[in-house]
C-alpha positions as CSV (number, residue, x, y, z in Angstrom):
1,M,0.0,0.0,0.0
2,I,1.3,3.4,-1.0
3,P,1.2,6.0,1.8
4,Q,-1.2,9.0,1.2
5,D,0.5,11.5,3.4
6,P,2.9,13.5,1.2
7,V,5.8,13.5,3.7
8,I,5.5,9.8,4.4
9,L,5.1,9.2,0.7
10,L,8.4,11.0,0.0
11,S,10.2,8.9,2.5
12,F,8.6,5.7,1.2
13,V,9.4,6.4,-2.4
14,N,13.0,7.6,-1.8
15,M,13.6,4.4,0.4
16,K,12.4,2.1,-2.4
17,L,14.4,4.0,-5.0
18,R,17.5,3.8,-2.8
19,D,17.2,0.2,-1.7
20,T,15.4,-1.6,-4.5
21,Y,14.9,0.1,-7.8
22,S,17.2,1.7,-10.3
23,N,14.7,4.4,-11.4
24,F,11.2,5.6,-10.9
25,D,9.7,3.6,-13.9
26,A,11.2,0.4,-12.5
27,M,9.6,1.1,-9.1
28,V,6.2,1.7,-10.7
29,E,6.5,-1.5,-12.6
30,G,7.9,-3.4,-9.6
31,L,5.1,-2.2,-7.3
32,D,2.4,-2.7,-10.0
33,I,1.5,1.0,-9.8
34,S,-0.8,2.3,-12.5
35,S,0.3,5.2,-14.6
36,Q,-2.5,7.3,-13.0
37,E,-1.1,6.4,-9.5
38,A,2.4,7.2,-10.7
39,D,1.2,10.6,-11.9
40,S,-0.5,11.1,-8.6
41,I,2.7,10.4,-6.7
42,I,4.6,12.8,-8.8
43,E,2.0,15.5,-8.3
44,K,1.8,15.0,-4.5
45,L,5.5,15.3,-4.2
46,R,5.6,18.3,-6.5
47,Q,3.0,20.0,-4.2
48,I,5.4,19.8,-1.3
49,G,8.3,21.1,-3.4
50,Y,10.0,17.8,-4.6
51,E,10.9,16.7,-8.1
52,Y,12.5,13.5,-9.3
53,D,16.1,13.7,-10.2
54,A,16.9,10.8,-12.4
55,A,20.7,11.3,-12.1
56,R,20.4,10.8,-8.3
57,N,17.4,8.5,-8.5
58,Q,15.5,10.3,-5.8
59,F,13.0,13.0,-5.2
60,E,14.6,16.2,-3.9
61,R,14.1,19.9,-3.8
62,P,15.2,21.5,-7.1
């Protein structure tokens, strides 16, 4: 289950990216997340000021 609270979601996603997945798309596929859910994750994290940095494979403040 994907956390709904944006700050907990940030921690969850960055942990998965750090420990298990090589990039966001691999995480989406590995966790069987729909493209709509993936877009929702990106938007929730954007709303609290975080963007995905592919080079660092994490969500961080730009």
